N, C-alpha and C positions, 0 to 999 in steps of 0.2 A: 789625681789623688784619690785614695780610697774614700768612698762616700759614706756618709752616716745614714742611719735609718731615720724615720720620721721622729719629730720631737717627742720627748717623753717627760712626764711630770716627775717631780721628786716626792710624790706621795709615798707614804709608808707601803712597803711591799715585802713579799717573802724573800728569803735568801736567793740572790741571783745564781743562775747556773752559768757554767763556762760557755756553753753554746748559745746563750741568750744575749740580749742587748745589755751591754755593760756601760753604765753612765761614765765611768772614769775614762773609757776609751774615747768617748766624745770629747772629754776634756783634753786628752792628749792630742787629739786632732785639732782642737781649738788652739792649743799651745803651738802646734806646728805651723798653722796658717798665720798666727801672729808673728812668728819669727820670719817667715817668708815675706810677709808684707813689710816688716821693718827693714829687711834687706833690700827689697826691690823698690821701695818708696823712699829710699834715702836720697835727699836732695841737698844735704849740707854742702856748703862750699865756702871757700875763703879761709882765712885764719880763724881758728876756733878758740873759744875760752875752754876752761877745764870742763865745764858742763857740756859744751859742744863736743869735746873730744870723747867724753864718756858716752854720749848718745851715739856718736859715730862708731865707736867701738862695738856697741850693742847692735847697731844696724849692720855693720860688717859681719858680725857673728851670726846674723839671722839666716844665712844660707844653710846652716845646719838643719833648719826646719825641713828641707827636702830629704835629708838623711833620715829624720824622724818619720816622715811620711813613708819612706821606703820600708823601714822596719815595721811600721804599723800595717802596711799593706801585706808584707810577708806573713805577719802573724794572723791577720784576719782572713786572708784568702786561704791560707793553709788550714786554718781551723774550720772554715766552711767546707773545704774539700774533704778533710778527715771525717767530719761529722756526717757527710753524705756519700762517702765512697762506696757504700753498699747499695745505693739507690739504683733502681732500674733505669732511671733517666738522668744519671749522674752528669754526663757530658751536656746533654741538651738543656737541663735545668741550669747548670752553671753558666754556660756560654750565653744562653738567652737572657738570664737575669743580669749578667755583666753588660751585655749589649744595651738592654733597656735602661740601665743606670748611667752608662758612660757615653754612648754614641749620640743620643739625641742632642744634648747640649753642645757637645764638642763639634759635631758636624753642622749644627745650626749656626754656631758662632762663625765657623769658616765660611759657610754659605753667605751669611750677611756681609762679612768683610770682603770676600772675593767675588761675589756674584751680584748681590743686591746693591750695595753701596756704589760700585762703579756705574750702575745703571741710573741711579737717582741723584748722584752728586758728582763733584769734580775729583773725588777720591779715587785714585788709581794705584792700588798696591803693586809693588814690584813682583813680577812673575817668578823670579828665582826663589826656590825653596818651597813653593806651594805644593808641588807633588809629594814632597816628603812629609808635609803636614797632613795631607789627605790620607797617606798610607801609614801613619804612625811610625815613621822612620827618621824623623828630624834629628834625633839624638846621634845618629850615625853621619848624617849629611852636614850638620852645622859645623862640626870641627874641620870639615874639608872646605869650608867657605860657602856652602850652599844653604845658608840660613835665610829665613825671612824675618825682617825686623818687626813685622806686625805681631808675631807671637813667639818671641824668643824663649818664653818659659814653657812652651809645650813639649820641650824635649823630655822632661821628667814624666809626662803623661805617656810618651812613647815607650820609655823604659818599663813602666808598669804594664802597659798593654802587651808588650812582648813577653813579660813574665806571666800574665794571665793566659796567654796563648799556649805556653808550653807546660806550665806547672801542673795543671789538672792531670795530664798524662803521667807525669812523674809520681804524683801522690797515689794515683790509682795502681801503679805498677809495683810500688815498693811497700814493704811492711813498715810500720812506724819506726822501728829500730834502724832499719836500713835508710829510711828517709832522714832520720836524725844524723846518721853518719854522713850522708850526702850533703846535708846542710853545712855541717862542720867543714867538710872537704871543699865545698864551694866558697865558704868564707875564707879559708886559707888560700885557695887558688886565686881568688879575686885580689887578695893582698899581693901575691907574687906576680900576678899579671901587671898590676899597677907599678910595682917596683921595677919589673923588667922593662916596661914601656918608658918609664922615666930614665932608667939607666941607658936605654937605647936612644935617648934624645927626643922622645915624643914631647910635644907641647902639652900644656895643661888641659886644653879643652877636650881632647879625646879621653883622657883619663877621667875627666869630670863627667862626661856624658855617655860614654859607651856602656851598654848594659853589662857586659862582662866585667867591667871595672866597678860596678856598683852592686854586684850580686851579693857581696858580704852582708849588706844591710838587709836585703830581702831574705837571704838565707838564714840569718840569725833571728830575724823575726819569725820565720817559719819554724826554726828550731825551738823557740819558746812555745809555739802552739803545739808542737809534738810533745814536749816535756810535760806540759800542763794536762795532757790527755793520758799520761801514764800515772795511774792512781797513787802509787807509793811516792813517786817524785813530787807530784802535785801536793800531796799531804805534807811532805817535808818542806816544800817551798812556802806553803801557807803558814807554817809555823815560823818561818824565817823571813816574813814579809818586811819587817823593819830593817833587818840586815841587808836585804836586797835593795831596799830604798837607799840606805847609806852607801851601799856598794856602787849604785848608779851614780851617786853624787861624787864619790871618790874617783871613779873612772873618768867622769866628766872633767873634774878639776885636774886630774893627772894628765889627761890628754891636752887640756888647755895649756898647761905649763910646759909639757914636753914639746908641743908644736909652736909654742910662743904665741898663743892666742887663737888657735884653730883658723888660720887663714885658709882661704878656699883653694889656692892653686900652688902653694909652695911644694917642693919635693917631699919634705918631711910630712907635711899635712896630708898630701895625696897618697902616701903610702901607709905608714903606721897610724897617722891621724884619722883617716877615714875608718880604719878598723876599730880604733878606740871609740870613735863616735858610735859606730854600729853596736859595739858591746854596751856602751852607755845606754843607748836608747832601747836595746833589747832588755836590759835590766830594768829600765824605767817602765816599759810596757808590762813586764812580768810583775813588778811591784804594784802597778796600777790595778792589775787584775786581782792580785792577792788582797789588796786593801779593799777592793770592791766586794769580793766574796766574803770578807770578814766585816765589811761595813764599819771600818774604824780607821783611825790614824789621820794625821794632818794631810797626807797625800790624797786620801780619799775625799776629804772635804774640799780641798783646793780644786781637784780635777772634776768633782761633781758640782762645782759652783755653776749655777744656772747660766750666767752670761758666757762663761767659757764654753760650756756645752753647746750653747746656741751657735757660737762661732764654729764649733766642730760640726754641727749638723749641716751648716750651709758652706762648709769649707771647700767643697768641690766647685761650686759656682763662684765663690770668692777667688779661688785660684785661677779659674778661667778668665774672670772679668777684670781682675785688678790691674793687669798691665795695659789692656786697651783703655780703661778709664784713666789711668796714670798718663799714658802717652797722648791720647787724643783730647783729653779735657784738662787734666790736672797740670801737666807741664806747660801747655800754652798759656794758661792763666798765670802760672807762676813766673814764666818768662816775662810777661807784660809787667807784672808787679816788680820783678827784679831789675828792670831797666834802670831804676833809680839807685838801687843798692844791690850790687852783684854778689855781695857776701850774704849767705843764708846761714844764720846761726841756729842754736839749739831750739830757741823758742819757736821760730817760724818753721823749723824742720819738724818738730813734734806736732805743731798745728796742722801742717800739711799731711803728715802721716795719719792723724786722727780724722781729718776731713775726707781724704781719699778712701781710707778704710771704712768709714761710715757709709760713704756713697756705694762702695763695693758691696758692703753687707746688705744694703737696701736692694740693690739690683739682684743680688744672689737670692734673697728671700722672695722677691717677686718672680724670678725665674723658676725657683723651685715650686712655688704654689700655683703659678699660672701656666707653666709649660712642662717642667720635668715630671710632675705628678701624673700628667696624662699618660705618660709612658710607664711610670712606676706601677700604676694600677694594673698594667698587663702582666705583672709578675705573678699574679695569682694563677695564671695558666701554666706556670713553669715551676711549681712547687716540687722539691725533691721528694720522691716516694721512698717508703721503707727506710727512713733515716734512723740511726741509733740515738741521736739527740737532736733537739731543735736547733738547726743552724742559724746563725745570726743573719736575718733576712735583709741583706744589703744589696 
């Protein structure tokens, strides 16, 4: 997931700039990780009360947090690349800074799970699927049955890494207008690819995981970054910030009803539903930026709420750690407790979600300050030169 910069206070400050650190985007990232946690930490079982059914519906819907992460990544990465495209060290700065942010925690996690733990414990992870994790290609291998149960959620990190590998060359080669047209074309092509795959009898997993099937979210996020760097359009959008916010809500509700609840793997949801979600979240990101620049509106105050921003700041570590904590610690404890009562209702389901989420947050904070910052400090050697605007240093 796209990582956040270091924590920032909410002290009074000058009007933010588009290329700077925007508090509301930390809030959007925090919202996304909350949805992902709700989905992956869902342990409800047995016959549910109405409260339990409501909680289960929200948990099931939480998978859309990944779609929000994709849109946000497309927006942030494209913005960084546009703001630094005239730099002498454009490629070196971008790739070095991405490597320093993403690789240390990712590969350290794999090394602990697959190298260290088997040497010091009786834990022996299955070998199948490991090579795909090490090479950031698990999103292609898992639908073919070559997944590794240790890290089933790493497929989305593979999608983003593949995007990071190609997109800098695309942004450097095209003018902003042509880049915008390409983004629109990719969004349309992604929809038709998913439609064609489902019509051809493809199962839901390739459509869910393959990069070409999820490019509409990344591309629409990128399109927003391009639009907001066109002065006349950006000025118009800022005057329409409330309408954009309401538009995002309308798109989200419309997609929810059209697809009958935004299920993850139905044919309707995996075709038009994914595209509507991408449009919804692109509008949400645009609205968040506009409200941040204007420092007004309820969306600004919600997304700039300090606890939500804190979740966003540590969202990368939380995404990496939540499934190992859930599977290695949370579920064994829950299974021992549930021996007497196999039905887990809303009260215990929520309690479990809060407990594992809190543990994940603590581990992510410790990882960030004790481990990841050692590598983040090296970013100072790879600052883009001759930039038009200060890029978001992520």
